[in-house]
C-alpha positions in Angstrom: 1.7 -20.4 3.8 3.9 -19.6 6.4 3.2 -17.4 9.2 6.5 -15.5 10.1 6.8 -13.5 13.6 9.2 -10.7 12.0 8.8 -8.3 9.1 10.2 -4.9 8.4 8.3 -2.1 9.4 7.6 1.1 7.2 10.9 3.4 9.1 12.9 -0.3 8.6 11.5 0.2 4.6 13.4 3.6 4.3 16.6 3.5 6.5 17.1 -0.2 5.1 19.4 -0.4 1.7 19.7 -3.1 -0.8 22.6 -2.2 -3.0 23.4 -4.5 -6.1 27.5 -4.8 -6.3 29.3 -4.6 -9.8 31.3 -7.4 -9.8 34.2 -7.3 -12.5 36.5 -10.3 -13.5 39.9 -10.0 -14.3 41.2 -12.1 -16.8 44.1 -14.8 -16.1 46.0 -17.6 -17.4 47.1 -20.0 -14.7 48.7 -23.9 -14.6 46.3 -25.5 -12.3 42.3 -25.7 -11.7 41.5 -24.5 -8.4 39.7 -27.1 -6.2 36.3 -25.4 -5.3 34.2 -25.9 -2.4 31.6 -27.7 -2.2 28.1 -26.4 -2.6 25.8 -26.7 0.4 22.3 -28.7 -1.0 19.9 -26.8 -1.2 16.9 -27.3 1.2 13.7 -29.9 -0.3 11.1 -27.6 -1.7 7.6 -27.9 0.2 4.9 -29.3 -1.1 3.0 -26.1 -0.1 5.5 -24.1 -2.5 4.9 -26.4 -5.3 1.1 -25.7 -4.8 1.2 -22.1 -5.0 3.7 -22.3 -8.2 1.9 -25.1 -9.9 0.7 -24.8 -13.9 -2.3 -23.2 -14.5 -3.3 -24.6 -17.9 -6.7 -23.2 -16.9 -5.7 -20.0 -17.5 -6.2 -18.4 -21.1 -2.7 -18.8 -22.0 -1.6 -22.1 -20.1 0.8 -21.2 -17.5 4.1 -23.7 -16.9 5.0 -24.0 -12.9 7.6 -22.4 -11.7 10.6 -23.6 -11.8 11.5 -23.0 -7.7 14.9 -23.9 -8.0 15.7 -20.7 -9.5 14.2 -18.9 -6.7 15.3 -17.6 -3.6 12.6 -19.0 -1.0 12.5 -15.8 0.7 10.7 -15.1 -2.2 7.6 -17.2 -1.8 4.3 -16.1 -1.4 3.4 -16.0 2.4 1.6 -13.9 5.1 3.8 -12.2 7.5 3.6 -10.2 10.8 3.2 -6.2 9.2 2.3 -3.7 12.3 1.6 -0.8 10.0 -0.5 2.3 10.0 -1.4 1.8 6.4 -5.5 0.7 5.9 -6.1 -3.0 4.7 -6.0 -3.2 1.1 -3.0 -0.6 1.0 -0.3 -2.0 -1.6 3.2 -1.3 0.2 6.3 -1.8 -2.5 9.5 -2.2 -0.3 12.0 -1.5 -3.2 15.4 -2.0 -1.3 14.4 -5.2 -0.2 12.7 -6.4 -3.2 9.1 -7.3 -1.5 5.5 -6.2 -2.1 3.1 -6.3 0.7 -0.7 -6.3 0.4 -1.8 -5.2 4.2 -4.4 -7.3 5.6 -6.2 -7.0 8.7 -4.9 -8.3 12.3 -1.6 -6.5 11.1 -0.4 -9.2 8.7 0.4 -8.8 4.9 0.5 -11.2 1.8 4.2 -10.5 1.0 5.3 -11.1 -2.3 8.9 -11.3 -4.0 9.4 -8.9 -6.6 11.7 -7.5 -9.4 11.7 -3.7 -9.7 13.1 -0.9 -11.5 16.7 -0.8 -12.7 18.8 2.3 -11.7 17.7 5.4 -13.9 14.1 4.2 -14.1 12.9 4.1 -10.1 10.3 5.6 -8.4 8.6 6.1 -5.1 5.9 7.9 -3.8 2.2 7.4 -3.4 -0.5 6.6 -6.2 -3.8 4.7 -6.8 -4.3 1.1 -8.5 -7.2 2.5 -11.1 -8.2 -0.6 -12.5 -6.6 -4.2 -13.6 -6.6 -6.4 -17.0 -6.3 -10.3 -17.5 -3.7 -10.9 -19.9 -3.4 -7.3 -21.1 -2.0 -5.8 -24.7 1.3 -4.1 -24.0 2.0 -1.0 -25.5 5.6 0.5 -25.0 5.4 4.1 -24.8 7.3 6.5 -27.5 10.3 7.0 -25.0 11.0 3.3 -25.1 10.7 3.0 -28.7 13.5 5.6 -28.9 15.8 3.8 -27.0 14.8 0.3 -28.5 13.9 0.9 -32.2 13.1 -3.4 -32.4 9.8 -2.6 -30.5 8.5 -0.4 -33.2 6.2 -3.5 -34.4 4.3 -2.9 -31.2 3.9 1.1 -31.1 0.3 -0.5 -31.8 -0.1 -2.6 -28.9 1.6 -6.2 -28.3 -1.2 -8.7 -28.1 -1.4 -11.0 -25.2 0.4 -14.2 -24.4 3.4 -15.7 -22.4 5.7 -13.7 -24.5 4.1 -10.0 -23.5 5.8 -8.2 -21.1 2.8 -7.4 -18.9 1.9 -11.2 -18.6 -0.9 -12.6 -16.7 -2.0 -9.5 -15.0 -1.4 -5.9 -15.3 -2.1 -3.5 -12.3 -2.2 -0.1 -13.5 -1.2 2.7 -11.3 -2.2 6.3 -11.8 -1.4 9.8 -10.2 -4.2 12.3 -9.9 -6.8 10.2 -12.6 -3.5 10.4 -15.0 -2.0 7.1 -15.9 1.9 6.9 -14.8 2.8 4.4 -17.5 3.8 2.5 -14.4 2.3 -0.8 -13.8 2.2 -4.3 -11.3 2.7 -7.1 -14.0 3.3 -10.4 -14.2 6.5 -12.3 -15.6 8.0 -15.8 -16.3 11.4 -14.6 -15.9 12.6 -16.4 -11.9 15.5 -15.5 -12.0 14.2 -11.6 -12.0 12.7 -11.7 -9.1 15.0 -10.1 -6.4 16.7 -7.9 -8.5 16.5 -4.3 -10.5 15.6 -5.4 -13.9 12.9 -3.5 -15.4 11.9 0.2 -16.9 10.4 1.2 -13.7 7.4 -1.0 -13.4 7.2 -3.6 -10.4 7.2 -7.3 -11.8 5.5 -10.2 -9.5 5.8 -14.0 -10.7 2.8 -15.2 -12.4 0.9 -17.2 -9.9 2.1 -14.3 -7.6 0.2 -11.5 -9.6 -3.0 -13.7 -10.3 -3.0 -13.8 -6.4 -2.7 -10.4 -6.0 -5.1 -9.1 -8.4 -7.8 -11.3 -6.7 -7.3 -9.6 -3.4 -6.7 -6.0 -4.5 -9.7 -3.2 -4.7 -9.7 -0.7 -7.6 -8.7 2.6 -6.3 -6.6 1.2 -3.3 -3.8 3.2 -2.3 -0.1 2.3 -3.2 2.9 3.3 -1.4 6.1 2.9 -3.4 9.1 2.7 -0.4 12.7 3.9 -2.0 16.0 4.6 -0.5 16.5 7.4 1.3 17.9 10.6 -0.3 17.9 9.1 -3.9 16.7 11.8 -5.7 13.9 10.4 -6.6 10.5 12.9 -7.2 7.9 10.9 -5.5 4.5 10.8 -7.0 1.7 12.4 -5.2 -2.1 10.9 -4.5 
């Protein structure tokens, strides 16, 4: 794993902004085909990254290797310098920059790329990781079923598996001993890492959420940092 000499501190999280730009395509007809500039060649994928995101046939449901051609290398799992006042073991989700940090000793953290909640489902503040589950059952909330009636079939719970939205692992976030319904969970949708796509939950690649699951102690603090002045009601510990 690479060890980087700089990483955003907590103040940087709160003042940094990551915006999604809506691109509009205007239709037009032309009598010529423009010549597109040549795209720069992608750098070769390092062997350590292939090993981190290898196939995992030993899992209850065999996980395929991640297609790293679809993943920006900035989102590879890696140890980074991370000076912070948060205690080792704390999870910090940097929503604007699409990173999750698991704080370690020595002013470092393990950093993961994540996909986060899309506009209208965003959340932030302080809470606790109550517990985790391997290959969990997913039960959509009643409000989600109302929005997406096709989920009615899973009102009693969707069994574990590669098509289950929670993926290989789920970490359950509680506030004042009550389930917030927010999760840290796995996904096989590589394209979603670095984007705002979920209904509020934080998603990591299967291989990353397995790694995180093995590091986290139940009861650990989680800090979810949002963009400033976005009107999000923070969770309280």
